[in-house]
N, CA, C and O atoms as CSV, one atom per row, in Angstrom:
chain,resi,resn,atom,element,x,y,z
A,1,MET,N,N,0.815,-1.233,-0.032
A,1,MET,CA,C,-0.021,0.027,-0.011
A,1,MET,C,C,0.893,1.291,0.015
A,1,MET,O,O,0.652,2.262,-0.703
A,2,LYS,N,N,1.907,1.242,0.835
A,2,LYS,CA,C,2.820,2.418,0.953
A,2,LYS,C,C,3.573,2.603,-0.398
A,2,LYS,O,O,3.853,3.721,-0.831
A,3,ARG,N,N,3.879,1.470,-1.026
A,3,ARG,CA,C,4.626,1.570,-2.264
A,3,ARG,C,C,3.745,2.134,-3.358
A,3,ARG,O,O,4.200,2.939,-4.171
A,4,LYS,N,N,2.478,1.716,-3.385
A,4,LYS,CA,C,1.540,2.304,-4.361
A,4,LYS,C,C,1.345,3.793,-4.160
A,4,LYS,O,O,1.286,4.582,-5.104
A,5,LYS,N,N,1.248,4.143,-2.877
A,5,LYS,CA,C,1.070,5.573,-2.577
A,5,LYS,C,C,2.289,6.418,-3.002
A,5,LYS,O,O,2.127,7.546,-3.468
A,6,THR,N,N,3.480,5.881,-2.845
A,6,THR,CA,C,4.653,6.561,-3.340
A,6,THR,C,C,4.653,6.693,-4.878
A,6,THR,O,O,5.019,7.733,-5.427
A,7,LEU,N,N,4.251,5.658,-5.524
A,7,LEU,CA,C,4.158,5.667,-6.993
A,7,LEU,C,C,3.163,6.751,-7.432
A,7,LEU,O,O,3.466,7.556,-8.313
A,8,TYR,N,N,2.012,6.765,-6.832
A,8,TYR,CA,C,0.997,7.712,-7.270
A,8,TYR,C,C,1.428,9.192,-6.909
A,8,TYR,O,O,1.159,10.123,-7.668
A,9,LEU,N,N,2.087,9.361,-5.757
A,9,LEU,CA,C,2.605,10.663,-5.436
A,9,LEU,C,C,3.646,11.102,-6.455
A,9,LEU,O,O,3.652,12.268,-6.851
A,10,ALA,N,N,4.513,10.220,-6.885
A,10,ALA,CA,C,5.481,10.521,-7.962
A,10,ALA,C,C,4.787,10.899,-9.236
A,10,ALA,O,O,5.228,11.804,-9.945
A,11,LEU,N,N,3.652,10.186,-9.553
A,11,LEU,CA,C,2.935,10.455,-10.734
A,11,LEU,C,C,2.312,11.902,-10.728
A,11,LEU,O,O,2.298,12.614,-11.732
A,12,VAL,N,N,1.805,12.266,-9.523
A,12,VAL,CA,C,1.297,13.597,-9.347
A,12,VAL,C,C,2.381,14.642,-9.487
A,12,VAL,O,O,2.179,15.662,-10.146
A,13,MET,N,N,3.538,14.402,-8.870
A,13,MET,CA,C,4.599,15.304,-9.016
A,13,MET,C,C,5.124,15.458,-10.455
A,13,MET,O,O,5.474,16.551,-10.901
A,14,LEU,N,N,5.163,14.323,-11.153
A,14,LEU,CA,C,5.575,14.389,-12.564
A,14,LEU,C,C,4.596,15.150,-13.372
A,14,LEU,O,O,4.976,15.897,-14.273
A,15,GLY,N,N,3.322,14.980,-13.072
A,15,GLY,CA,C,2.264,15.753,-13.719
A,15,GLY,C,C,2.336,17.244,-13.473
A,15,GLY,O,O,2.108,18.059,-14.367
A,16,LEU,N,N,2.672,17.589,-12.191
A,16,LEU,CA,C,2.831,18.999,-11.896
A,16,LEU,C,C,4.077,19.528,-12.610
A,16,LEU,O,O,4.039,20.640,-13.137
A,17,CYS,N,N,5.130,18.805,-12.645
A,17,CYS,CA,C,6.308,19.227,-13.396
A,17,CYS,C,C,6.040,19.453,-14.867
A,17,CYS,O,O,6.472,20.443,-15.459
A,18,LEU,N,N,5.305,18.494,-15.447
A,18,LEU,CA,C,4.906,18.658,-16.843
A,18,LEU,C,C,3.974,19.838,-17.049
A,18,LEU,O,O,4.020,20.485,-18.095
A,19,ALA,N,N,3.127,20.131,-16.068
A,19,ALA,CA,C,2.308,21.329,-16.230
A,19,ALA,C,C,3.094,22.604,-16.152
A,19,ALA,O,O,2.814,23.561,-16.873
A,20,ALA,N,N,4.095,22.627,-15.266
A,20,ALA,CA,C,4.971,23.779,-15.213
A,20,ALA,C,C,5.753,23.922,-16.540
A,20,ALA,O,O,5.899,25.029,-17.058
A,21,ALA,N,N,6.236,22.831,-17.063
A,21,ALA,CA,C,6.942,22.862,-18.347
A,21,ALA,C,C,6.031,23.348,-19.461
A,21,ALA,O,O,6.439,24.114,-20.334
A,22,ALA,N,N,4.779,22.884,-19.410
A,22,ALA,CA,C,3.818,23.283,-20.473
A,22,ALA,C,C,3.483,24.776,-20.358
A,22,ALA,O,O,3.311,25.446,-21.377
A,23,LEU,N,N,3.390,25.292,-19.153
A,23,LEU,CA,C,3.106,26.711,-19.033
A,23,LEU,C,C,4.305,27.594,-19.540
A,23,LEU,O,O,4.111,28.649,-20.142
A,24,THR,N,N,5.518,27.113,-19.268
A,24,THR,CA,C,6.701,27.911,-19.655
A,24,THR,C,C,6.944,27.780,-21.146
A,24,THR,O,O,7.429,28.712,-21.789
A,25,LEU,N,N,6.599,26.594,-21.706
A,25,LEU,CA,C,6.984,26.375,-23.139
A,25,LEU,C,C,5.821,26.503,-24.072
A,25,LEU,O,O,5.972,26.255,-25.268
A,26,ARG,N,N,4.675,26.875,-23.584
A,26,ARG,CA,C,3.511,26.897,-24.432
A,26,ARG,C,C,3.577,27.867,-25.574
A,26,ARG,O,O,2.932,27.624,-26.594
A,27,ASP,N,N,4.289,28.917,-25.480
A,27,ASP,CA,C,4.351,29.893,-26.546
A,27,ASP,C,C,5.558,29.590,-27.495
A,27,ASP,O,O,5.601,30.098,-28.615
A,28,THR,N,N,6.492,28.794,-27.054
A,28,THR,CA,C,7.597,28.516,-27.949
A,28,THR,C,C,7.582,27.150,-28.661
A,28,THR,O,O,7.590,27.066,-29.889
A,29,ILE,N,N,7.559,26.096,-27.847
A,29,ILE,CA,C,7.637,24.755,-28.453
A,29,ILE,C,C,6.244,24.034,-28.509
A,29,ILE,O,O,5.889,23.430,-29.521
A,30,LEU,N,N,5.500,24.119,-27.426
A,30,LEU,CA,C,4.241,23.363,-27.369
A,30,LEU,C,C,3.055,24.199,-27.828
A,30,LEU,O,O,2.998,25.412,-27.628
A,31,SER,N,N,2.120,23.506,-28.446
A,31,SER,CA,C,0.806,24.139,-28.792
A,31,SER,C,C,-0.028,24.198,-27.508
A,31,SER,O,O,0.318,23.577,-26.503
A,32,VAL,N,N,-1.129,24.950,-27.556
A,32,VAL,CA,C,-1.983,25.106,-26.449
A,32,VAL,C,C,-2.639,23.764,-26.074
A,32,VAL,O,O,-2.755,23.438,-24.893
A,33,SER,N,N,-3.082,22.960,-27.123
A,33,SER,CA,C,-3.725,21.709,-26.819
A,33,SER,C,C,-2.753,20.744,-26.184
A,33,SER,O,O,-3.156,19.973,-25.313
A,34,MET,N,N,-1.500,20.747,-26.572
A,34,MET,CA,C,-0.526,19.847,-26.002
A,34,MET,C,C,-0.217,20.222,-24.567
A,34,MET,O,O,-0.038,19.364,-23.703
A,35,ALA,N,N,-0.159,21.490,-24.340
A,35,ALA,CA,C,0.068,22.016,-22.988
A,35,ALA,C,C,-1.085,21.559,-22.034
A,35,ALA,O,O,-0.833,21.108,-20.917
A,36,GLY,N,N,-2.276,21.683,-22.482
A,36,GLY,CA,C,-3.424,21.231,-21.726
A,36,GLY,C,C,-3.404,19.731,-21.481
A,36,GLY,O,O,-3.758,19.285,-20.389
A,37,ALA,N,N,-3.014,18.974,-22.430
A,37,ALA,CA,C,-2.937,17.485,-22.244
A,37,ALA,C,C,-1.882,17.146,-21.203
A,37,ALA,O,O,-2.100,16.267,-20.370
A,38,LEU,N,N,-0.770,17.812,-21.236
A,38,LEU,CA,C,0.317,17.582,-20.292
A,38,LEU,C,C,-0.106,17.972,-18.899
A,38,LEU,O,O,0.274,17.302,-17.939
A,39,MET,N,N,-0.874,19.021,-18.751
A,39,MET,CA,C,-1.298,19.505,-17.407
A,39,MET,C,C,-2.252,18.502,-16.751
A,39,MET,O,O,-2.123,18.246,-15.554
A,40,GLY,N,N,-3.187,17.936,-17.481
A,40,GLY,CA,C,-4.231,17.122,-16.849
A,40,GLY,C,C,-3.986,15.662,-16.715
A,40,GLY,O,O,-4.482,15.057,-15.764
A,41,SER,N,N,-3.263,15.059,-17.592
A,41,SER,CA,C,-3.197,13.633,-17.681
A,41,SER,C,C,-2.587,12.959,-16.453
A,41,SER,O,O,-3.249,12.202,-15.744
A,42,MET,N,N,-1.318,13.252,-16.225
A,42,MET,CA,C,-0.578,12.541,-15.151
A,42,MET,C,C,-1.142,12.945,-13.780
A,42,MET,O,O,-1.324,12.099,-12.905
A,43,THR,N,N,-1.418,14.251,-13.602
A,43,THR,CA,C,-1.885,14.761,-12.280
A,43,THR,C,C,-3.244,14.158,-12.013
A,43,THR,O,O,-3.498,13.710,-10.895
A,44,GLY,N,N,-4.096,14.128,-12.955
A,44,GLY,CA,C,-5.456,13.568,-12.715
A,44,GLY,C,C,-5.431,12.104,-12.391
A,44,GLY,O,O,-6.141,11.661,-11.488
A,45,ILE,N,N,-4.649,11.351,-13.087
A,45,ILE,CA,C,-4.575,9.874,-12.802
A,45,ILE,C,C,-3.998,9.637,-11.379
A,45,ILE,O,O,-4.506,8.837,-10.593
A,46,GLY,N,N,-2.917,10.377,-11.105
A,46,GLY,CA,C,-2.344,10.211,-9.741
A,46,GLY,C,C,-3.231,10.539,-8.605
A,46,GLY,O,O,-3.324,9.822,-7.608
A,47,LEU,N,N,-3.903,11.683,-8.788
A,47,LEU,CA,C,-4.826,12.124,-7.737
A,47,LEU,C,C,-6.035,11.159,-7.494
A,47,LEU,O,O,-6.458,10.887,-6.371
A,48,LYS,N,N,-6.535,10.680,-8.643
A,48,LYS,CA,C,-7.661,9.737,-8.545
A,48,LYS,C,C,-7.232,8.456,-7.781
A,48,LYS,O,O,-7.965,7.971,-6.920
A,49,GLN,N,N,-6.038,7.918,-8.110
A,49,GLN,CA,C,-5.566,6.708,-7.408
A,49,GLN,C,C,-5.247,6.998,-5.915
A,49,GLN,O,O,-5.510,6.157,-5.056
A,50,LEU,N,N,-4.706,8.139,-5.626
A,50,LEU,CA,C,-4.427,8.485,-4.256
A,50,LEU,C,C,-5.722,8.576,-3.496
A,50,LEU,O,O,-5.803,8.047,-2.387
A,51,LEU,N,N,-6.734,9.214,-4.026
A,51,LEU,CA,C,-8.028,9.278,-3.320
A,51,LEU,C,C,-8.658,7.874,-3.133
A,51,LEU,O,O,-9.275,7.575,-2.111
A,52,THR,N,N,-8.480,7.079,-4.112
A,52,THR,CA,C,-9.040,5.688,-4.016
A,52,THR,C,C,-8.338,4.952,-2.846
A,52,THR,O,O,-8.981,4.324,-2.005
A,53,LEU,N,N,-6.941,5.063,-2.832
A,53,LEU,CA,C,-6.242,4.441,-1.723
A,53,LEU,C,C,-6.622,5.016,-0.345
A,53,LEU,O,O,-6.639,4.296,0.653
A,54,ARG,N,N,-6.910,6.249,-0.310
A,54,ARG,CA,C,-7.260,6.846,0.987
A,54,ARG,C,C,-8.650,6.333,1.415
A,54,ARG,O,O,-8.842,6.044,2.597
A,55,LEU,N,N,-9.614,6.211,0.504
A,55,LEU,CA,C,-10.897,5.722,0.830
A,55,LEU,C,C,-10.823,4.264,1.236
A,55,LEU,O,O,-11.554,3.846,2.133
A,56,ASP,N,N,-9.986,3.498,0.624
A,56,ASP,CA,C,-9.818,2.068,0.917
A,56,ASP,C,C,-9.213,1.931,2.311
A,56,ASP,O,O,-9.598,1.054,3.083
A,57,SER,N,N,-8.264,2.807,2.620
A,57,SER,CA,C,-7.643,2.691,3.960
A,57,SER,C,C,-8.559,3.116,5.087
A,57,SER,O,O,-8.406,2.652,6.217
A,58,LYS,N,N,-9.543,4.021,4.790
A,58,LYS,CA,C,-10.479,4.451,5.829
A,58,LYS,C,C,-11.544,3.373,6.102
A,58,LYS,O,O,-12.023,3.262,7.231
A,59,ASP,N,N,-11.925,2.568,5.076
A,59,ASP,CA,C,-12.950,1.565,5.235
A,59,ASP,C,C,-12.435,0.290,4.640
A,59,ASP,O,O,-12.709,0.022,3.470
A,60,PRO,N,N,-11.688,-0.535,5.393
A,60,PRO,CA,C,-11.100,-1.774,4.819
A,60,PRO,C,C,-12.166,-2.795,4.528
A,60,PRO,O,O,-11.958,-3.628,3.646
A,61,ALA,N,N,-13.301,-2.791,5.213
A,61,ALA,CA,C,-14.351,-3.757,4.899
A,61,ALA,C,C,-14.903,-3.519,3.479
A,61,ALA,O,O,-15.110,-4.451,2.702
A,62,GLN,N,N,-15.126,-2.255,3.184
A,62,GLN,CA,C,-15.587,-1.821,1.855
A,62,GLN,C,C,-14.539,-2.150,0.841
A,62,GLN,O,O,-14.876,-2.612,-0.249
A,63,ALA,N,N,-13.277,-1.935,1.144
A,63,ALA,CA,C,-12.258,-2.297,0.168
A,63,ALA,C,C,-12.251,-3.748,-0.138
A,63,ALA,O,O,-12.106,-4.154,-1.291
A,64,ARG,N,N,-12.414,-4.578,0.936
A,64,ARG,CA,C,-12.471,-6.107,0.690
A,64,ARG,C,C,-13.661,-6.482,-0.183
A,64,ARG,O,O,-13.550,-7.305,-1.092
A,65,ARG,N,N,-14.838,-5.844,0.119
A,65,ARG,CA,C,-16.022,-6.140,-0.703
A,65,ARG,C,C,-15.799,-5.747,-2.177
A,65,ARG,O,O,-16.208,-6.450,-3.101
A,66,LYS,N,N,-15.146,-4.615,-2.349
A,66,LYS,CA,C,-14.843,-4.143,-3.722
A,66,LYS,C,C,-13.881,-5.086,-4.429
A,66,LYS,O,O,-14.046,-5.385,-5.612
A,67,ALA,N,N,-12.844,-5.566,-3.672
A,67,ALA,CA,C,-11.911,-6.519,-4.295
A,67,ALA,C,C,-12.565,-7.817,-4.631
A,67,ALA,O,O,-12.260,-8.398,-5.672
A,68,ILE,N,N,-13.448,-8.300,-3.806
A,68,ILE,CA,C,-14.168,-9.548,-4.056
A,68,ILE,C,C,-15.081,-9.392,-5.296
A,68,ILE,O,O,-15.166,-10.277,-6.147
A,69,LYS,N,N,-15.770,-8.203,-5.357
A,69,LYS,CA,C,-16.656,-7.933,-6.498
A,69,LYS,C,C,-15.882,-7.815,-7.777
A,69,LYS,O,O,-16.329,-8.293,-8.819
A,70,ASP,N,N,-14.673,-7.156,-7.720
A,70,ASP,CA,C,-13.823,-6.995,-8.939
A,70,ASP,C,C,-13.328,-8.323,-9.404
A,70,ASP,O,O,-13.214,-8.525,-10.613
A,71,ASN,N,N,-13.023,-9.251,-8.521
A,71,ASN,CA,C,-12.411,-10.513,-8.934
A,71,ASN,C,C,-13.452,-11.650,-9.073
A,71,ASN,O,O,-13.075,-12.792,-9.334
A,72,ASP,N,N,-14.708,-11.358,-8.908
A,72,ASP,CA,C,-15.776,-12.340,-9.022
A,72,ASP,C,C,-15.726,-12.920,-10.504
A,72,ASP,O,O,-15.482,-12.179,-11.457
A,73,GLU,N,N,-15.954,-14.204,-10.641
A,73,GLU,CA,C,-15.917,-14.854,-11.995
A,73,GLU,C,C,-16.869,-14.208,-12.944
A,73,GLU,O,O,-16.529,-13.907,-14.088
A,74,ARG,N,N,-18.080,-13.993,-12.458
A,74,ARG,CA,C,-19.118,-13.454,-13.308
A,74,ARG,C,C,-18.766,-12.093,-13.828
A,74,ARG,O,O,-18.883,-11.805,-15.019
A,75,ASN,N,N,-18.312,-11.222,-12.867
A,75,ASN,CA,C,-17.948,-9.861,-13.281
A,75,ASN,C,C,-16.759,-9.814,-14.136
A,75,ASN,O,O,-16.703,-8.953,-15.014
A,76,VAL,N,N,-15.779,-10.671,-13.967
A,76,VAL,CA,C,-14.582,-10.762,-14.816
A,76,VAL,C,C,-15.044,-11.191,-16.256
A,76,VAL,O,O,-14.574,-10.634,-17.248
A,77,ALA,N,N,-15.942,-12.157,-16.342
A,77,ALA,CA,C,-16.393,-12.582,-17.645
A,77,ALA,C,C,-17.164,-11.471,-18.327
A,77,ALA,O,O,-16.993,-11.240,-19.524
A,78,ILE,N,N,-18.004,-10.787,-17.588
A,78,ILE,CA,C,-18.791,-9.635,-18.173
A,78,ILE,C,C,-17.828,-8.566,-18.675
A,78,ILE,O,O,-18.006,-8.027,-19.768
A,79,ARG,N,N,-16.832,-8.267,-17.897
A,79,ARG,CA,C,-15.880,-7.172,-18.338
A,79,ARG,C,C,-15.099,-7.640,-19.599
A,79,ARG,O,O,-14.904,-6.857,-20.528
A,80,ARG,N,N,-14.661,-8.905,-19.623
A,80,ARG,CA,C,-13.936,-9.423,-20.788
A,80,ARG,C,C,-14.823,-9.410,-22.033
A,80,ARG,O,O,-14.375,-9.062,-23.125
A,81,ARG,N,N,-16.111,-9.803,-21.846
A,81,ARG,CA,C,-16.975,-9.786,-23.018
A,81,ARG,C,C,-17.206,-8.346,-23.512
A,81,ARG,O,O,-17.220,-8.110,-24.720
A,82,ALA,N,N,-17.377,-7.439,-22.648
A,82,ALA,CA,C,-17.614,-6.023,-22.956
A,82,ALA,C,C,-16.362,-5.468,-23.697
A,82,ALA,O,O,-16.486,-4.734,-24.677
A,83,LYS,N,N,-15.146,-5.844,-23.194
A,83,LYS,CA,C,-13.912,-5.372,-23.868
A,83,LYS,C,C,-13.821,-5.951,-25.278
A,83,LYS,O,O,-13.427,-5.255,-26.214
A,84,ALA,N,N,-14.187,-7.228,-25.429
A,84,ALA,CA,C,-14.123,-7.847,-26.733
A,84,ALA,C,C,-15.074,-7.190,-27.721
A,84,ALA,O,O,-14.706,-6.934,-28.868
A,85,LEU,N,N,-16.311,-6.912,-27.272
A,85,LEU,CA,C,-17.254,-6.266,-28.140
A,85,LEU,C,C,-16.858,-4.885,-28.481
A,85,LEU,O,O,-16.970,-4.486,-29.641
A,86,SER,N,N,-16.394,-4.120,-27.518
A,86,SER,CA,C,-15.892,-2.758,-27.776
A,86,SER,C,C,-14.712,-2.722,-28.741
A,86,SER,O,O,-14.574,-1.822,-29.570
A,87,GLY,N,N,-13.845,-3.767,-28.591
A,87,GLY,CA,C,-12.725,-3.836,-29.576
A,87,GLY,C,C,-13.192,-4.080,-30.969
A,87,GLY,O,O,-12.615,-3.536,-31.910
A,88,ASP,N,N,-14.242,-4.894,-31.151
A,88,ASP,CA,C,-14.791,-5.154,-32.441
A,88,ASP,C,C,-15.454,-3.884,-33.022
A,88,ASP,O,O,-15.309,-3.574,-34.205
A,89,VAL,N,N,-16.165,-3.182,-32.174
A,89,VAL,CA,C,-16.815,-1.926,-32.669
A,89,VAL,C,C,-15.749,-0.896,-33.010
A,89,VAL,O,O,-15.901,-0.188,-34.005
A,90,LEU,N,N,-14.685,-0.779,-32.240
A,90,LEU,CA,C,-13.650,0.135,-32.524
A,90,LEU,C,C,-12.880,-0.234,-33.854
A,90,LEU,O,O,-12.490,0.618,-34.653
A,91,GLN,N,N,-12.716,-1.506,-33.994
A,91,GLN,CA,C,-11.992,-2.019,-35.212
A,91,GLN,C,C,-12.805,-1.587,-36.467
A,91,GLN,O,O,-12.206,-1.126,-37.439
A,92,TRP,N,N,-14.095,-1.721,-36.466
A,92,TRP,CA,C,-14.894,-1.355,-37.627
A,92,TRP,C,C,-15.019,0.175,-37.727
A,92,TRP,O,O,-15.168,0.684,-38.838
A,93,ALA,N,N,-14.965,0.913,-36.644
A,93,ALA,CA,C,-15.000,2.347,-36.648
A,93,ALA,C,C,-13.760,2.841,-37.330
A,93,ALA,O,O,-13.802,3.795,-38.107
A,94,VAL,N,N,-12.659,2.197,-37.043
A,94,VAL,CA,C,-11.339,2.640,-37.728
A,94,VAL,C,C,-11.437,2.451,-39.261
A,94,VAL,O,O,-10.936,3.262,-40.040
A,95,ILE,N,N,-12.086,1.376,-39.645
A,95,ILE,CA,C,-12.261,1.167,-41.127
A,95,ILE,C,C,-13.202,2.238,-41.658
A,95,ILE,O,O,-12.977,2.761,-42.750
A,96,ALA,N,N,-14.204,2.561,-40.948
A,96,ALA,CA,C,-15.130,3.615,-41.386
A,96,ALA,C,C,-14.409,4.955,-41.531
A,96,ALA,O,O,-14.661,5.706,-42.473
A,97,VAL,N,N,-13.561,5.229,-40.642
A,97,VAL,CA,C,-12.753,6.443,-40.697
A,97,VAL,C,C,-11.865,6.430,-41.950
A,97,VAL,O,O,-11.705,7.444,-42.630
A,98,ALA,N,N,-11.287,5.241,-42.233
A,98,ALA,CA,C,-10.442,5.150,-43.421
A,98,ALA,C,C,-11.276,5.466,-44.675
A,98,ALA,O,O,-10.836,6.221,-45.541
A,99,TRP,N,N,-12.448,4.899,-44.762
A,99,TRP,CA,C,-13.273,5.133,-45.953
A,99,TRP,C,C,-13.667,6.597,-45.982
A,99,TRP,O,O,-13.582,7.225,-47.037
A,100,ALA,N,N,-14.097,7.168,-44.857
A,100,ALA,CA,C,-14.487,8.578,-44.815
A,100,ALA,C,C,-13.300,9.503,-45.214
A,100,ALA,O,O,-13.517,10.508,-45.892
A,101,SER,N,N,-12.063,9.176,-44.804
A,101,SER,CA,C,-10.957,9.987,-45.140
A,101,SER,C,C,-10.681,9.928,-46.608
A,101,SER,O,O,-10.246,10.927,-47.181
A,102,LEU,N,N,-10.909,8.813,-47.247
A,102,LEU,CA,C,-10.799,8.713,-48.714
A,102,LEU,C,C,-11.799,9.634,-49.435
A,102,LEU,O,O,-11.488,10.275,-50.438
A,103,GLY,N,N,-13.051,9.665,-48.851
A,103,GLY,CA,C,-14.043,10.565,-49.417
A,103,GLY,C,C,-13.784,12.047,-49.238
A,103,GLY,O,O,-14.251,12.863,-50.033
A,104,PHE,N,N,-13.045,12.400,-48.202
A,104,PHE,CA,C,-12.680,13.777,-47.943
A,104,PHE,C,C,-11.346,14.195,-48.506
A,104,PHE,O,O,-10.844,15.269,-48.174
A,105,ASP,N,N,-10.743,13.348,-49.376
A,105,ASP,CA,C,-9.408,13.569,-50.004
A,105,ASP,C,C,-8.320,13.905,-48.953
A,105,ASP,O,O,-7.530,14.835,-49.117
A,106,ALA,N,N,-8.322,13.114,-47.887
A,106,ALA,CA,C,-7.282,13.283,-46.849
A,106,ALA,C,C,-5.959,12.739,-47.427
A,106,ALA,O,O,-5.974,11.922,-48.348
A,107,PRO,N,N,-4.872,13.175,-46.906
A,107,PRO,CA,C,-3.557,12.588,-47.314
A,107,PRO,C,C,-3.634,11.046,-47.258
A,107,PRO,O,O,-4.374,10.478,-46.454
A,108,LEU,N,N,-2.888,10.419,-48.090
A,108,LEU,CA,C,-2.855,8.998,-48.207
A,108,LEU,C,C,-2.452,8.254,-46.931
A,108,LEU,O,O,-2.861,7.117,-46.699
A,109,TRP,N,N,-1.625,8.942,-46.095
A,109,TRP,CA,C,-1.176,8.249,-44.923
A,109,TRP,C,C,-2.305,8.050,-43.889
A,109,TRP,O,O,-2.188,7.171,-43.036
A,110,VAL,N,N,-3.366,8.821,-43.940
A,110,VAL,CA,C,-4.451,8.665,-42.998
A,110,VAL,C,C,-5.204,7.365,-43.191
A,110,VAL,O,O,-5.332,6.604,-42.232
A,111,PRO,N,N,-5.716,7.064,-44.394
A,111,PRO,CA,C,-6.376,5.789,-44.557
A,111,PRO,C,C,-5.389,4.610,-44.417
A,111,PRO,O,O,-5.767,3.547,-43.926
A,112,MET,N,N,-4.139,4.794,-44.843
A,112,MET,CA,C,-3.172,3.732,-44.723
A,112,MET,C,C,-2.899,3.430,-43.226
A,112,MET,O,O,-2.754,2.269,-42.845
A,113,ALA,N,N,-2.834,4.452,-42.412
A,113,ALA,CA,C,-2.590,4.255,-40.982
A,113,ALA,C,C,-3.839,3.535,-40.381
A,113,ALA,O,O,-3.679,2.655,-39.535
A,114,ALA,N,N,-5.044,3.891,-40.798
A,114,ALA,CA,C,-6.236,3.295,-40.291
A,114,ALA,C,C,-6.252,1.786,-40.684
A,114,ALA,O,O,-6.572,0.920,-39.869
A,115,VAL,N,N,-5.909,1.524,-41.913
A,115,VAL,CA,C,-5.857,0.110,-42.380
A,115,VAL,C,C,-4.766,-0.641,-41.616
A,115,VAL,O,O,-4.972,-1.793,-41.235
A,116,GLY,N,N,-3.623,-0.021,-41.385
A,116,GLY,CA,C,-2.569,-0.641,-40.574
A,116,GLY,C,C,-3.047,-0.983,-39.175
A,116,GLY,O,O,-2.767,-2.067,-38.662
A,117,ILE,N,N,-3.766,-0.058,-38.563
A,117,ILE,CA,C,-4.288,-0.372,-37.217
A,117,ILE,C,C,-5.267,-1.533,-37.275
A,117,ILE,O,O,-5.252,-2.407,-36.409
A,118,PHE,N,N,-6.091,-1.543,-38.262
A,118,PHE,CA,C,-7.080,-2.631,-38.447
A,118,PHE,C,C,-6.379,-3.972,-38.611
A,118,PHE,O,O,-6.821,-4.966,-38.035
A,119,VAL,N,N,-5.341,-4.022,-39.352
A,119,VAL,CA,C,-4.560,-5.269,-39.657
A,119,VAL,C,C,-3.808,-5.660,-38.377
A,119,VAL,O,O,-3.748,-6.837,-38.020
A,120,LEU,N,N,-3.237,-4.659,-37.691
A,120,LEU,CA,C,-2.510,-4.967,-36.434
A,120,LEU,C,C,-3.442,-5.553,-35.402
A,120,LEU,O,O,-3.098,-6.533,-34.742
A,121,LYS,N,N,-4.646,-4.954,-35.245
A,121,LYS,CA,C,-5.572,-5.503,-34.300
A,121,LYS,C,C,-6.020,-6.897,-34.643
A,121,LYS,O,O,-6.194,-7.743,-33.766
A,122,SER,N,N,-6.216,-7.144,-35.987
A,122,SER,CA,C,-6.648,-8.473,-36.399
A,122,SER,C,C,-5.570,-9.546,-36.150
A,122,SER,O,O,-5.866,-10.657,-35.710
A,123,VAL,N,N,-4.332,-9.184,-36.440
A,123,VAL,CA,C,-3.201,-10.133,-36.206
A,123,VAL,C,C,-3.055,-10.382,-34.700
A,123,VAL,O,O,-2.860,-11.524,-34.284
A,124,LEU,N,N,-3.145,-9.352,-33.895
A,124,LEU,CA,C,-3.043,-9.512,-32.430
A,124,LEU,C,C,-4.203,-10.409,-31.917
A,124,LEU,O,O,-4.001,-11.268,-31.058
A,125,GLU,N,N,-5.375,-10.195,-32.445
A,125,GLU,CA,C,-6.541,-10.995,-32.006
A,125,GLU,C,C,-6.310,-12.445,-32.379
A,125,GLU,O,O,-6.605,-13.336,-31.583
A,126,PHE,N,N,-5.775,-12.710,-33.601
A,126,PHE,CA,C,-5.553,-14.059,-34.019
A,126,PHE,C,C,-4.503,-14.743,-33.129
A,126,PHE,O,O,-4.700,-15.872,-32.682
A,127,CYS,N,N,-3.367,-14.029,-32.876
A,127,CYS,CA,C,-2.267,-14.641,-32.051
A,127,CYS,C,C,-2.796,-14.855,-30.623
A,127,CYS,O,O,-2.421,-15.859,-30.017
A,128,LEU,N,N,-3.604,-14.024,-30.065
A,128,LEU,CA,C,-4.134,-14.250,-28.713
A,128,LEU,C,C,-5.126,-15.392,-28.742
A,128,LEU,O,O,-5.182,-16.159,-27.781
A,129,THR,N,N,-5.906,-15.543,-29.787
A,129,THR,CA,C,-6.826,-16.701,-29.878
A,129,THR,C,C,-6.032,-18.010,-29.946
A,129,THR,O,O,-6.401,-18.985,-29.292
A,130,VAL,N,N,-4.973,-18.043,-30.710
A,130,VAL,CA,C,-4.154,-19.251,-30.714
A,130,VAL,C,C,-3.560,-19.599,-29.362
A,130,VAL,O,O,-3.588,-20.742,-28.907
A,131,ARG,N,N,-3.012,-18.544,-28.732
A,131,ARG,CA,C,-2.400,-18.686,-27.454
A,131,ARG,C,C,-3.354,-19.263,-26.376
A,131,ARG,O,O,-3.057,-20.222,-25.664
A,132,TYR,N,N,-4.550,-18.576,-26.324
A,132,TYR,CA,C,-5.580,-19.034,-25.365
A,132,TYR,C,C,-6.073,-20.436,-25.637
A,132,TYR,O,O,-6.378,-21.181,-24.706
A,133,GLN,N,N,-6.155,-20.810,-26.925
A,133,GLN,CA,C,-6.618,-22.150,-27.226
A,133,GLN,C,C,-5.638,-23.188,-26.759
A,133,GLN,O,O,-6.031,-24.284,-26.359
A,134,ARG,N,N,-4.366,-22.860,-26.803
A,134,ARG,CA,C,-3.281,-23.765,-26.367
A,134,ARG,C,C,-3.306,-23.913,-24.826
A,134,ARG,O,O,-3.039,-24.989,-24.291
A,135,GLN,N,N,-3.639,-22.784,-24.119
A,135,GLN,CA,C,-3.668,-22.827,-22.676
A,135,GLN,C,C,-4.796,-23.511,-22.074
A,135,GLN,O,O,-4.698,-24.096,-20.996
A,136,MET,N,N,-5.980,-23.441,-22.824
A,136,MET,CA,C,-7.223,-23.976,-22.214
A,136,MET,C,C,-7.529,-25.335,-22.721
A,136,MET,O,O,-8.528,-25.933,-22.320
């Protein structure tokens, strides 16, 4: 628990350092949108995890119930099924973006990158399917 807290504190500090760098470099090197992304991402993640650890330490019984619920077979199966379906939807959305970018005369690298992501996801899915079939 203490180790996690140290990690999340380091993440918050890194986020604050990135925010300071973004503020000082926003007019020279970084765009406004990049500066905003640097300010919020690390700090927000670290603070959320720190608050979660604090709540868990205040009420250990609730933390145990949450851990049991998170590791329950049924809930794990539901989450895996939802992730698989969302991956399929995202895969076909990427192909739709590729087709739309062709219709809008986007540079060739845009549809090629979308097709590359589609192929990469398909190959990864195939490799994981083979691996899990061997394991089970």
